[in-house]
C-alpha positions in Angstrom: 0.8 -2.2 8.3 2.6 -1.4 5.1 0.8 1.9 4.6 1.3 2.8 8.3 5.0 2.0 8.0 5.3 4.3 4.9 3.4 7.1 6.6 5.1 7.0 10.0 7.3 4.0 10.9 6.8 2.7 14.4 6.7 -0.4 16.6 3.9 -2.9 16.2 2.4 -1.7 19.5 2.5 2.0 18.4 1.1 1.0 15.0 -1.8 -0.9 16.6 -2.5 2.1 18.8 -2.4 4.5 15.8 -4.8 2.4 13.8 -7.3 1.4 16.6 -10.4 3.5 16.7 -10.1 4.1 20.4 -6.5 5.4 20.4 -6.1 6.5 16.7 -3.7 9.3 16.0 -4.7 9.4 12.3 -7.7 8.4 10.2 -6.0 5.5 8.4 -7.7 2.8 10.5 -11.1 4.4 9.9 -10.5 4.9 6.2 -9.5 1.3 5.8 -12.4 0.2 8.0 -10.2 -1.8 10.4 -12.2 -1.4 13.6 -10.4 -2.6 16.7 -6.7 -3.3 16.1 -4.2 -4.8 18.6 -0.5 -5.7 18.2 -1.3 -9.4 18.3 -3.2 -9.0 15.0 -0.1 -7.3 13.5 2.2 -10.1 14.7 -0.3 -12.6 13.2 -0.2 -10.8 9.9 3.6 -10.9 10.0 3.5 -14.7 10.7 1.2 -15.1 7.7 3.6 -13.1 5.5 6.6 -15.2 6.6 4.6 -18.3 5.6 3.8 -16.8 2.2 7.2 -15.2 1.5 8.5 -17.7 -1.0 5.2 -17.7 -3.0 5.1 -13.9 -3.0 8.8 -13.5 -4.1 8.3 -16.0 -6.9 5.2 -14.2 -8.1 7.1 -10.8 -8.1 10.0 -12.3 -9.9 7.8 -13.7 -12.6 6.0 -10.4 -13.0 8.9 -8.0 -12.8 12.2 -9.5 -13.6 13.3 -10.5 -17.0 16.5 -12.2 -18.2 19.3 -11.0 -15.9 17.7 -8.0 -14.4 19.8 -6.8 -11.5 17.9 -5.9 -8.3 19.6 -4.0 -5.5 18.0 -3.3 -2.1 19.0 -2.3 1.3 18.5 -4.8 4.1 20.4 -2.9 6.8 18.7 -1.8 9.9 21.6 0.1 11.5 21.1 3.6 12.7 23.5 5.7 14.7 22.8 9.0 16.4 24.8 11.2 18.8 28.4 12.1 19.5 29.4 9.6 22.2 28.6 6.3 20.5 31.8 4.4 19.7 30.3 2.6 16.8 28.9 5.8 15.3 32.2 7.7 15.7 34.2 4.8 14.0 31.7 4.7 11.1 32.3 8.3 10.1 35.0 9.1 7.6 
């Protein structure tokens, strides 16, 4: 999912279709040897990640952050497009 997201971000259903051998639009699923892929598997993987989030974060902190290192990251998911969206027009300078 992470590689697919980096190559071409899409919904879970679109990602599943892109990776599944029957409906693949790229060779990623074949290269990774995934076989049949459906969106429920992707949701299951996300559920697992949520359960593991704290452990993963702590391991990354131990490995990469030292005494007071500042980490900045973007958590926004806002996207505006077009000329008639009131929110988009008010966001422009």
